[in-house]
N, C-alpha and C positions, 0 to 999 in steps of 0.2 A: 747322095747319101749325106745325112746330117750327123755331125759329131757333137758330143756334149762339150760345153765350154771347159776350157782348161782350168784346173784347180790350182790355186796358189797355196804354197806352204803356209801353215798356220802361223809359223814364227815370222814370216815375211809379209803376211797379209795385213791390210788396213782394216779388216773386219774383225769382229769379236771372235775369240777362240772358243773352244768348247767349254772352257771354265767360266766364260762370261766376262772375263777381263779383256779389255781392248789391248791389242798389241802395239798401238800407237801411243807413244809417250807424250804426255802433256807437259809443255814447258812450265816452269815456275813463273808466277807473276813477277818475280824479281830478276828473272834471267836478263843478263846484259846490263843490270843496274847496280850490281854489287862489285866493289873494287877492293883489292888488298890494301890495307893501310900501311904495309911495310914497303912494297915494291910498286904499287899502283896498277898492277895487272888485273884484268877482269877475273872475277871468281866464277868458276863454272859450276853448273848444277849437276849433282850426281845423286842417283837413287840406288839404294841397296835394299834387299828384302830380307828381313830377319825372320825369326820363327813366327812371330805373331803380327808383324806390321812392317810396312815399308818405311825406310828411314831416308830422308832427303837432307842434303847439306850442300853448301857452297864451299869449294876448295880453290885455293890460289892456282890459277892456270900456269903461272910462271914456275911454280914449284912442281906442278904435275907434269908439264910438258918438257921443260928444259932440264937442267941439272938440279939436283937437290941442294946445290950450293948457292943458287941465285936467290932463293927465298926459303924461309922456314916453313915447315908443315903447320898449317893452321886452317881453320874453317869455321863456319857458323851453321848451325842447324836451321833448316827452313822454319821450323816452328818457333825458334827463338827470334828469328828475323821478323816473322809475323807479329810476335808479341811486342817487339821494340817499335815497329812501325805503328801498330795500333795504339800503344801507349803515347807515342809522339802525336798522333792525330788527335787523340783525346785531349792532350795538353794544349795543343794549338786551338782546337775548337772551343775549349773552355775559356782560353784567353780571349778569343774572338767574341764569344757571348758576353763576357764580363767587360770588355773594353772595345766596343764596336768602332768608335771613332778612331782610336789609336791603331786598331788593326787595319781599318780602311786606309788610313794615312800611310802605314807601312807598306801595304800592297800597292798603293799608288806610287810611292817612291821607288819601289822595286821594279814596277812596270816601266817607269820613266828611265831608270838606269839601264834596264835591258833593252829598251828601244834605242837609247843613245848608243849603246854598245853595238847593236845591230846596224845602226846608221853609219857608225865609224867603219865597220867592216865593209859595208857596201860602198862607201866612199873610197876605201883603199882599192876595191876591185875595179872601180871606174877609172882610177888614175893609172 
């Protein structure tokens, strides 16, 4: 006798629900990259659903997980973070287009410093 496959609960399933929205949450592009400027803790990604739209923001994990005395409540909206990063990318690419030689020198120096730092770390591991 054959039994039909077991059904998963819509709230726990990795498949789309009847409403057409996926129950799997997509992480933010910035997850793991945003840090609290006061305490240095990772800022965690949180989504809430309002009346008309989903709202996403990053909140200090130290404040949220530990006590409210370790850090103050603050965060940044994901849309504001996108705007800040986009503005910075535009500024850097404009500089690179206007000053190609200076930009290439800067990147070359940065790579050299990073390579030297990595080599010092590897030398310490060898010793």
